[in-house]
C-alpha positions as CSV (number, residue, x, y, z in Angstrom):
1,X,10.7,-3.6,3.3
2,X,13.3,-1.0,5.8
3,X,11.1,1.6,7.6
4,X,12.2,3.9,10.0
5,X,9.0,4.9,12.2
6,X,9.2,8.7,12.9
7,X,5.5,9.2,14.0
8,X,3.3,7.5,16.2
9,X,1.1,7.0,13.2
10,X,-0.6,3.3,12.0
11,X,2.1,2.9,9.3
12,X,2.6,0.5,6.3
13,X,5.0,-1.6,6.4
14,X,4.0,-3.8,3.6
15,X,1.5,-4.8,1.3
16,X,0.6,-7.7,-0.6
17,X,0.1,-6.9,-4.1
18,X,-2.8,-8.8,-6.3
19,X,-2.1,-12.3,-7.3
20,X,0.7,-12.9,-4.8
21,X,1.1,-14.3,-1.8
22,X,3.9,-13.6,0.4
23,X,6.1,-14.8,3.1
24,X,7.4,-13.1,5.9
25,X,10.5,-14.6,7.1
26,X,11.7,-12.2,9.6
27,X,10.5,-9.2,11.6
28,X,13.6,-6.9,13.7
29,X,13.1,-4.4,15.3
30,X,15.9,-1.7,16.8
31,X,15.1,0.8,19.3
32,X,18.2,3.6,19.0
33,X,17.1,6.3,21.0
34,X,18.3,5.5,24.6
35,X,14.9,5.2,26.0
36,X,13.2,2.1,25.3
37,X,9.9,2.3,23.2
38,X,6.2,0.0,22.6
39,X,5.3,-1.9,18.8
40,X,1.9,-2.7,17.9
41,X,1.8,-5.1,14.5
42,X,-1.4,-5.6,12.9
43,X,-2.3,-7.2,9.7
44,X,-5.6,-5.8,7.4
45,X,-6.8,-8.7,4.9
46,X,-8.8,-7.2,2.1
47,X,-12.2,-7.2,3.7
48,X,-10.9,-4.2,6.4
49,X,-10.4,-6.7,9.0
50,X,-7.5,-6.1,11.7
51,X,-5.8,-8.7,13.3
52,X,-3.3,-8.0,16.1
53,X,0.2,-9.7,15.5
54,X,2.2,-8.4,18.3
55,X,0.4,-6.0,20.5
56,X,2.5,-3.3,22.8
57,X,5.5,-5.5,22.5
58,X,8.1,-3.3,24.6
59,X,12.1,-2.7,22.5
60,X,14.4,-2.3,25.6
61,X,16.8,0.6,25.0
62,X,19.2,0.6,22.4
63,X,18.4,-3.0,21.8
64,X,17.3,-5.0,18.8
65,X,14.7,-7.7,18.9
66,X,13.6,-10.5,16.5
67,X,9.7,-10.6,16.5
68,X,8.7,-13.6,14.1
69,X,10.2,-16.8,15.0
70,X,8.4,-18.6,12.4
71,X,7.0,-17.7,8.6
72,X,3.6,-16.2,8.5
73,X,1.8,-15.8,4.8
74,X,0.3,-13.1,4.0
75,X,-2.7,-14.0,1.0
76,X,-3.5,-10.8,-1.2
77,X,-4.0,-7.4,-0.2
78,X,-3.0,-7.8,3.4
79,X,-1.4,-4.9,5.4
80,X,1.3,-5.6,7.5
81,X,1.6,-2.1,9.5
82,X,3.1,-0.8,12.7
83,X,2.6,1.7,15.4
84,X,5.3,3.0,17.9
85,X,4.2,4.9,21.1
86,X,6.9,7.0,20.4
87,X,8.1,8.5,17.6
88,X,11.5,8.6,16.2
89,X,12.6,6.0,18.3
90,X,12.2,2.4,16.1
91,X,13.9,0.9,13.2
92,X,11.9,-2.2,11.7
93,X,13.7,-4.6,9.1
94,X,11.5,-7.3,7.3
95,X,12.6,-10.2,5.1
96,X,9.9,-10.9,2.8
97,X,9.7,-13.2,-0.2
98,X,6.9,-12.0,-2.6
99,X,5.1,-15.2,-4.5
100,X,3.7,-14.2,-7.7
101,X,1.0,-16.6,-9.0
102,X,0.5,-15.8,-12.5
C-alpha cells in the first residue's frame, strides 16, 4: 500500500477484507518537505473501537523511518489509518500480506 498524505485528515491506509486476515510486515514513512512532521497511526476494529498504534511520532526532515519492527496481524474489517500534522509532507509504504480464509 502506497499513500501520499496530501491532507491532515485521518486517511485510510488499508482495510482488511471480510473473510481475511492481514499481516503488516512493515510500515515505512518518508518526509520529503524538509520541515519534519508528526504522524499518528490507528487501527479501528469491526466494532468501531479505535486503538492507537503510534501517536504523534516525529518524522524528521528529509528522513525515512521504519515504524513497525515486528509483524502486526489485522482481523477482518480492521482499518489502518494515518494522520499527519502537516499536509503534503509524508509518504507511507506499508508491506501487507493478505490471507483469505476461504
